[in-house]
N, C-alpha and C positions, 0 to 999 in steps of 0.2 A: 493641275490647272485644267487643261483640255476642255471638257464639256461642262465644267462647273458653271452654275448660274447663280447670280447674286441678286437678291431683291433689295431695292433701295427703299429706305423709310426714314423716319425721324425718331430719335431717342430723346425721351423726356429729360430735360435738364434737372428735374426735381427728384424723380424716382427711378430713372434709368430704364423705364419700360419702352419697348420698341412699338412704334405705330406706323401704319402704311402712309405713304406720301399722300398729302391732301387732307389728312386728318386735322380737324380744327382744335381738338383737345385730347389729352391723354386719357386712355380708357381706364387707367388704374387710379390716377389721382385727380383727374379733371384739370390738370394744368394746361394753360393755353399753349398750343403748339403752332398756331398760325403765325407765319412770318409777318403778315400785314394785317393781323386781326384787330378787332376793335377793343378787346379787353386789355391787351398788353402790347401796345404798338411799339415796335422797335425802331422803325424808320418812318419818316413822313409818308403819307399815302401817295403813291406815284401818280403822276399826271400823264396823260397821253403825250407822245413825242410832240414837241413844239418846234417851230422853225427857229433857226439860229438867230438870236437877236444880238445887236451890238452890245458890247460889254458895258457901254456907258448909258444905255437906254434907261429912262426914268421908270420907276415902278412905285406904286403906292406903298407907303410904309407898312400898311396892314396886310398886304398880299405876300404870302410866303414864296420864296424863290423855289423853282422846280429843282428836283435833284439833278446833280450833274450827270449821273448815269445810273442805269439800273444795274442791280447786282446780276452778274452772269449766272451764278449758281446759288441755290438756297444757302442761307447762313446755317452754321452748325446749330443743332437743337439746343445746346447749352445756352446759346445766346438768347433763346426765348424765355429763359427763366430769370434773367437779370434785370429786366425792365429797360426803360429808355435810358440812353446815355446822355450826359450833359456835354455838349461841345462848346469849348470856350469861344467867346466872340472874337472876331478878327481884331488883332492888335492888342488883345488882353495879355497882361503879363502874368505868368503863372505864379502862384503864391510860393514864397520861399519857405522851405521847411527849416525849423530850428535844428541845428545839428545835435545829435544825441550826446549827452555828457559821457566822456570816457570813464571807465571804471578805474583807470590809472591816474586820473587827473590830480588826486590829492596825495599821491605817493611821492616821497622824496627820491632823490637820485639814488641813494643807497638802497632804498626799498625796490626801486625799479630794477636795479642791477641784480638784486637777489631774485626777483620774479623772472628775469631773463635767464638766470642760471638754472632755475628749476621751473620753467614754464609748463603749465598744464592746459591742454586745449579746453576751451570753454564749451565746445559742442559735444565732445565724447569723453572728456576727462582723461585722455591719454597724454603721457609725457611727450613733449616735443624737444628733441635734442637741440642744444644751442647752435645757432647759425642756420637752422632750417626756416624757410619762409612759410611752409605749409605743414599741417598735421599729416603725418604719414598714414594715419588710419582713416580719417574722414575727409581730408583735403581742405579743411578750414584754414584760411589765411591767418598767420600770426600777426597780431596788431602792430601797427607801425611803431608805437611807443616801446614795445618789447624789442623790436628789431633794432631800434636806435640804442636801447640800453644794452643789448647784446654786443653791439659794436664797441660801446664804452667798456663793457666787461672784458672783452678780449684785449682791448688796448691796455686795460688795467693789469691783465695777466702778463703782458709783455714788460710791465714795469712793476714787479711785485714789491709789496711793502715789506719792511723789516719785521713787522708784527701786525696783528689785527686782534680786535676784540669781538667776540661772539656774544650776542645778547641771548642768554639762556632763559631768563624769566623777566618779562617786562610788559604785562598788561596788553597782550595782543600784538606786540612787536617781536615776539620770540623768533630767533633764527637770523635776525639781521646781523651783518658783519660790518665793522668799522675798520678800514685800513689806515694804519698809522704810518703815513709817509713823510709827514712834516717833522720838523725838529721838536715842536711842542703841540699838544692837543688838549685844549681846555674842555673839561666836562662840566656841565651844569645846565641851568635853565637858559644860559647864554653861552656862547663859545662855539667850538668846532663840533663837539659831540653834544647835541642838545636833547634834553629830556624835559620838555615843558609841562608834561602831564603829571610829573611826580612831585607832590608837595614836600617830600622829604629831601629833595635835591636842592642845594643852595645855588644861587645865581652863578657863582664861580666856585665849584665844589672841589675839583681835583684837576691835576695836570699829568698827562702821560708824555714823557720825553725820553730822549736817548742821551746816555752819558757813557763815553768810552765804548760805544757799540752795544750797551746794555739798556734794556727798557726799564724805566723807573716810574713809579707813581708817587705823586706828592699831594698830600692833603693841603688845600689852599685855604685853610681856616674855616672849613665847613662846619655847620651846626651839628650834623649827625655823623661826620667822619667817614673814613674808608675802612672797610673790614676785609681781611684776607683769610682764606680758608687755612685751617691748621692742618699741617701734614705731620701726623704722629703726635709728638709732644713738643711744646714750646714753653719757654720761661715767661712768667708774667709777674707783675708786682702789684701791691695794693694800689687801688684807684684805676687799674686797667678794666676795660669793659670788653665783653665778648657776647656773641650771638649763638644760641642753641635753639633749633626749631624757630619759633616765632618769638622767643623770649630774649630779652636783653638783661644781662647781669653785670654787676660790678663787684670786684674783689675788694673786701675791706679788712683791715687789721682789726683784731679784737680791741675793744676800748680799754683804756687803762682802768685798773680797779678803782672804784669809788664807793666802796662799801664800808668805810670806816664809820665810827660812831659820831653822832652829833656832839656839839660842845657840851650838851647836858648829859652825855653818856648814853643816849638812845640810839639803837640801830634801826635802819630802815627794813621793814618787813617785806619779803618778796618771795617769788618762786625759788626753789633750790638752785644754786649757781654751780655750773660745771666748768671745768677748765676748757678753753677753746682757743686754738691757735689762729683761727681766722673765721670770717663769716662772708656769706654771699647775700647781696641785696638785689632784688628784682627792680628794674627801672621801668615804670609805666610810660605810656605815651604822654608827652607833655613834660616829662621829667619828674613826675611824682614817684615816690618810693612805694613799692609793693611789699612783697614778703621779704623777710630777713631770716636767714637760717644760719645758726652757729654750728661749726663743725665740732662734733663730740670727740673725734679722734684726729688723725693727721690727714684725712681726706673727706671729700664730699662727692657723691655721684648724682648726676642729673639724668633724668630720662622720663619715659612715659609711665613706667611702672617699676617697682622693685628697687628704686633708688632712695637716696636721702631727700631728694626734692623731685616730686613727680608731677607731670602735666599730662594727664590722660586725654584731655581734649585737644591737644596740639597735634595736628595732622602731620607736621613736619618734624616732629620729635620722634627719635627712635626709642625702642624699649630701654636700652642702655646707651645713652648718647655721649656723654663726656664725663671726665673726672678731674677734680682739682685736688692737688696734693701739696702738703707742706713738709719740708725736710731741712732741718737745721736753719730755719728762718728764711728759706728760699721756697718759691712757689712755682708750680708747673701746671699746665693745662694740657690734657690728653684727650684727643678724639677717639672714641671707642668704635671705630669703623662704622660710624653712623651713616645713614643713607643720604642725608642732606647736608652733612658737614657741620663743623663748628668754626666760627669766624671770630678773629680777634682784631680789635681796632689798631691800626698802625699809628706809630708816633712819627709825625712829620713826613717821612718818605720811606719807600721800600723798593728794593730791586726785585723785579719779577722774573719768573721762569716759565717755561712752556707748561701749559696745563694748570696754571694758577687760577683760582676763582676769587672774584671780588664782589662785594656788595657796595653799591653806591646808591644811597637812598633805598628804594625797594627794587632796584635793578640789579640782577645777578649777571655778571660778565665772566667769560672765560678768556684767558690769554692764549693766543697761538703765535709762536715765534717761527719765522721762516728759517728752517734749518739747512736750506740749500747753500 
């Protein structure tokens, strides 16, 4: 400190160049630096001191009122670059700003609680632990909607559900969880678990309920049914349908022979006929019949390549996906450790276990049971 001397000047608000006191304009960019200049007036031109007048004295409407007081020190240089300010007239009501629409306004309560459990700061993209009011990295406040949802989430944890459904695949809703706390939970375009955006879900599609402490799903007469993932090998019968990749198949018995001769003794000419214990029929959207493949032996294999029935363009189909076999008039369906699974349509209702996967419409759900 000691003998240091400081020279006072003005810094241009436009280019940050220093100029000595009294300079009318910036030497670098010619920006006006005068506090009371003619080119960019910041305050009204000061008048000489006037005698104190009564507050109620009349004054012509066209004569501007003198400033209440002179500034004791020069204004900062940055003020010279912003032009004159608009001062609201006495008694004017400031314009009300329309509140910004919250990004969480359209989320359901379940979606908000999921956001609260895994909230990410919108300023720095850091994870914010549940219960924290501010981001630990940048200090940004956690939105009020998330704080309220966290409170609901913690209250929910104190009253855990017997089971919950996790949405694995669902057109942008992936990761949502549905806690099954009531006795019954209707799934459909109406009900407790609503999927209004899925055209393959019936208004009242299925019901999840508890019986003797076990979780059960029941098809409520839906058009497209409820499909459960096959674990290993399951028995099926003709007319059963199952999903592999994005394909829907129906198991059919071989038709009864009808190759006898006509009354006049003539036989119908056709391709050579081979014995076949069963056949598979592909069902297309809308219920139309696609391909039909007859088993040459006791089994048929479906996959993307190398099988009896191949779908190279199906991204959800594994190379060797599943196999259908016949033995002594009985049929079985085996999943060959496919990546995305094979699903068979349930008949009426089915008891569920931890880790079961279900298709309802185009929504893939996983069952999680509370094992505590």
